[in-house]
N, C-alpha and C positions, 0 to 999 in steps of 0.2 A: 773517506768518500762515502756518500750515502747510497745504500742500496736498497731498492724497493721492488718487490717482486710479487707475482700473483699467477695462480693458475687461471687459465682461460681458454675459450674456444675463438671462433671468428678469424679463421686463418687469412682471409681476404681482407678484412678490416685492418688486421694487425700489419699485414704486408703494405697496404696502402700508407698507414700512418709511418711506418719505418721509412718509407721511400718519399714522404712528403716533401715537395719542393720548396716549402716555406723555410726549410733550414738553410743556412748559408752554404753548408758544405755537407756532403753525405758520402761516407765510404763504406762500402760493403766489404768487411775485412776477411770474413770466413763464411763459407757454407760447407759444413761438414756432416758427411753421413747421408746426404741426399743425392739422389741421381741428377736433379736439376742444379744449375749452377745460378739461378736468380732467387731472390727472396720470395717473390710471388709463387715461383714453382716449388721451392722447397717447403713452404708453409702449406701449400696445397697438398703436397705428398704427405705431410703429417696428418692433414685432415682425411685423405684417403685411407691411411692405415687406420685411423680411430674408427672408421665405418665398420671395420672388422671386430670392434670391441664395443662395449657399452659406455666407454668414457667419452663425456661431453666435452670436458675441459682438458683437451688432449695436448695443451702446450703449457710450458712455464716460462713467463716473461720476466726478465730482470733488467732493471736500469741501474747504471753506475754513474753518480754525479759527484765530482770532486768538488772541494772548496772553490769559490770563484777566483781566488787569488793564487792558487797553486797549479803549477805545471805537472802533468802527470803523463808518463811516456806511454806509448802503445804497449809496450812490454808489460807495464804495471797492471793496465787494464785487463790484459789477457790473463795475467797471474791472478788478479782477483776474480775473474770468471771461473778460472780453473779450481780455485779454492772454494768458491761458492758451489760449483758443480759437485765437489767432493762432499761438502757439508750437507747439502741437500739430498745426496743420493742419486745423482743424476750422470755419474761417471760413465763416459763412452756414449751417451745418449746423442742422436744427430742434433745440431745446433747451428744457429745463424748469429753472427756478430755483426753489428752495424754501429758505425761511429757517426754522431751528430755534432755540428757545430752551429750555435745560434746565440745571438746577442752577446758575443765575447765570450762565450763558455763552450767547454768541449765535454761532451757526455756519450755514453756508450749503452747499447741495448744488446742483450744476449737472450735468444729464444731457443729453447730445448724441446724436442718432441718428447712426450711422456710414454710413448708406445714402445714396449719393448718387442722388436720384430719377431724373434724366435719364439716368444711366448704369448704374443698378441694380448699383452695385459699392460695396464699403465702403471708407472712407477708411482708408489705410494709416497706422499710428501707431508709427513707430520710436522707440526711446530716450525713451519718455514720462517715466521715472522721473528720467533725468538732467535733462531739460528742466524738470521741476516742482521739482526741488531748486535749480537755477539761479535759477528765478524766485522761489522762497521766499527764497533768499538776497538777491535783489535788493530784495524787499518790506521785509525786515528792515532792510537798509542805508538805503533811502530814507525809511523811517518813524522811523529811529534808534531801533529797538528792540534789546534785548539779544539777541544771536544765541543760539538754543538750543544746548546743548553738543552734541546729537546731530548737528547741521550741521557741528561743528567736529571732534569726535573721539568716535565711538560708544562707546569704552571708558570715558569719563568718567561717573562717577555722583556723586550728592550724597545720601548715605545718612543718615538720621536714627535715632538710637539712643536711644529713650525707654524708661524701665524703670518697674516699679511701685514708687511712692515709699515706701510703707510697708514693702514686703518689702525693698527695698534698704537702707532705714534699719535693719532688723534684721540684715541681713547685715553691714553695716558696723559696727554695734554689737558683734556677735560678734568682730569681729577687734581691737577696742580692748581693750589690756591692763588699762588703768585701770577700764573698765566691768566687765570679767570679775571683777577683784579685789574691787571694790566689791560686786558682786552676791553673790559667794561669801560675803565676810564678813558682809553684811547677813543673809543666810539663816542663818548660823551664829549670830550674835548674838541673833536672835529666837527661836531654837529651843531647847527644853530636853529633846528627846527625839529618837530616831532618826526616828519617825513625822513629827514636826513638821518636822525637817530636810529629809526627802524632799519633804514638801508644799511647803515654802518654796523648794527648789531647782526643783521643778517649775514654780511660778509664775514663776520667772525664766528658764525654758528649759534647764534643766540636769538631768541624770539621775545618780544616785548608783550606782556599780559598783564591783566589785573589780578592782584592777589586779594585773598579773602581779608587778611588783617595786616598785611605788610605793605599796603599801597601798591606801588609799581613793583612789578616781578619780571625778571628774566628768566628763561628756561634754556638749558643747552641741549645738545644733541643726546645726551644721556637722560634727558627729562628731569633733571635736577633743577629745582627752584632757587634763585638767589635774590635777595632783597636788594633792589636797585640803589636805594639809598645807603645801605650799608656798605656795598661793595664798591660804589663810586665815590662816597665820602660826601655826597651831596644832601642838603636838607630836603625834606619832604616838599616844602614850599617851592624851593628852587626847581625841583623836578616837575611839579604841578604847573608853574609858570611856562616851561617849555612844551611840556607834553599834554597839557589839558586835563580833562576829565578821564580818570582812569576807567570809568564805566563804558567809555567807548571802545575799549579794548576787549579782545576775546578773553573767556576765562581760562584758568590754568588747565582744566580738563580738556577743553576743546583744542587748545594750543598742543597739548601732549598728544591728542589723537592726530592732529595734522603732522606732527613730528614724526610720529610712528609711521604714518603713510609715506611721508618725504624719504625717511631713512630707508624704508623697505625698498622703495623705488630706486634709491641711490645704490643700495647694496646689490640688488638685482642687476642694475647696469655694470657695476664693477665685476660681478660674476660672469656675465656676458663678455666684457672686454677681456677678462683675464682667461677666459676659455679660448676666445678667438687667437689671442697672443700665443697661448700654449700649444694650439694645434699649428699655427704658422711655424714656431720652432721646432716642432716635432716632424712637420713635413720637411724642413730643411735638413735635419738629421737623417730622416729616411732616404733622401737623395744622395747624401753623402755616404750613407751605409750601403746603399746599392752600387754606388760607383766603386766603392772600395772592394765589395764582394766580386764585382766582375774582374777588377785588376787581379785579385787574389786568384780567382779561378783560372785566368790566363797564366799566372805564374806557376800554378800547381800543374796545369796541363803542360807547360814548357818543361818543368822539371821531370814529369812522368815520361815525356817524349825523350828527353836526354837520357834518362835512366834506361828507357827501353833499347835505345840505340846502342848504349854500353853493354846491355845484356846480350843483345844479338852479337855483338862484336866479340865479347868475351866468350860466349858459348861456341862461336866459329873457332876461336883460337884454342879453346880446350878441346874441341872435337878434333882439331887437326893434329893433335898429339898421338892420336891413335893411328897406328900404321894399318894398312890395307894389305890383302893379299896374304903371301906366305909369311911376310914379316909380322902381320897382325896375328897370324896363327900362332907364330913362334912366341910372340909377346904373351899370349894367352897361356901358352904351355909353361913359360918360365916365370909367370906371375907379374910381368911388367905391365900388362893391360889392367890387372887389378890395382896395381900401384897408382897408375895414371888415372884410373876411375875414382880413387879414394881422393887423390889430389884435387881433381876437378869438383868433387862433391864439396870438399872444404872450401876451395875458392868461390864456389857458386853460392855456398851458405854465408860466406863473409861478404860476398857482394850484396846478397840480399839484406843482410844486417846493415850494411853501409848505406843502401838505398832506403831503408826504413828509417835509420837514424836521420837521414837528410830530410825525409818527409816529415818526421816529427819536428825537426827544427824550424821548417817553413810553417807548420801547423802552429807551433807556439808562438812564432813571429805574427802571423796573421791574427791569432787570437788576441794578442796584445793590442794590434792595431784596431780591431773592431771594438775591443773592451774600452779603449779610450774614448771611442764615440758613444758607446752604449752607457758608459758611467755618467757623461754629461747628459745623455738623453734621460737616463733614470733619475738624476738629481733634478732636472727641470721638471719631470712628470711629478715626482714626490712633492717638490716644493709648491706646484700648482694645486695638487690635490689638497694638501694642508691649508693652503690660503683659500681655496673654494670652500672647505669644510668650515674654517673659521667664519668667513662670510655668511654662510648658510646658518651657522649657529647664531650669529649676530641678528640675522633676519628672523629667526624663530623667536629670539627673545624679544625683539620689537613687536611681533605679532601677538605675544602673550602679554605685552604691556610692560615688559622688564627693560631695563638698560642693559647693554652687552657688558659682559665682564671685561676688565682691562687684560 
């Protein structure tokens, strides 16, 4: 799990960030060492204490992010924070722990007050980055997780190169000599006039122009010139008989300029169409995501309600074990009251652990449900981004007068 921390001020801003409703689910797990029970109140208390010192960055904020495909129990998150607390030198300091769930992932934040109350000084925090990196490595090793590349070598990268499938197919086809020869011969065979031939060429992505030395020349979308006589197998006289004087045709340079403009317009249109389709798909996923989150919130509230009823009932049962009056006094004298109290504490803790495990199970289940949607959403967005990048690169090439790379 990746640990990132920093010293900071801004109690109100941090509290607002921790409780932002943009998260799918927020759980305030612990508020320790503060008079207030809310996140905003606790962090404002830390700020109030800091006013009695010269410390401006009176908090230390730590986030813990496990790998996307790993399920991490609440207990392990808390264990990590406890270990970090010890390593950083913040043992016993007041703290707040908040869990966030968003985009199919669960992470947690822990915020400590640096102010030592009985001394009114701030805890000194040297080498925090080095300590957190070492602890992060230990966590990945002990959990047998694949070590992130960034912890091994920051220069390593894993790039993904996706392109627009149809546009790439067109570019590959433009470089295939057999496809070029077939297209030009077909255009010639179905035409009986100059106008018909120009139309047939245009449908196949070619433009007819006059060459400087090779008579009639056709140019494709990649601005590559081809001798019409050579590629169709027709003699120059036969071509002239149907097409007339070549000097009536535009020059190669003029034709290339027109192709550049046409291709830039076409690619711009493809970019706009691709962007609109990507937004429409994203909107559909957002609707599905919101509906799923609402259903999950209802399920969690139902579980919390059921657990609360069980807690109330169990507490009543445990409380009923204590006798009142003279019997209760006698139980205290002979130690029976203490035995019942210890039994009740053990059972209460066991019930708490059972409730926590049940909540973890539903959290993991909900993460999987949302992750399924988020994975598809991410794949669509990444694919759209790559295709847009590819189209933009091709547009830039045409603007510079170059053919796009296949």
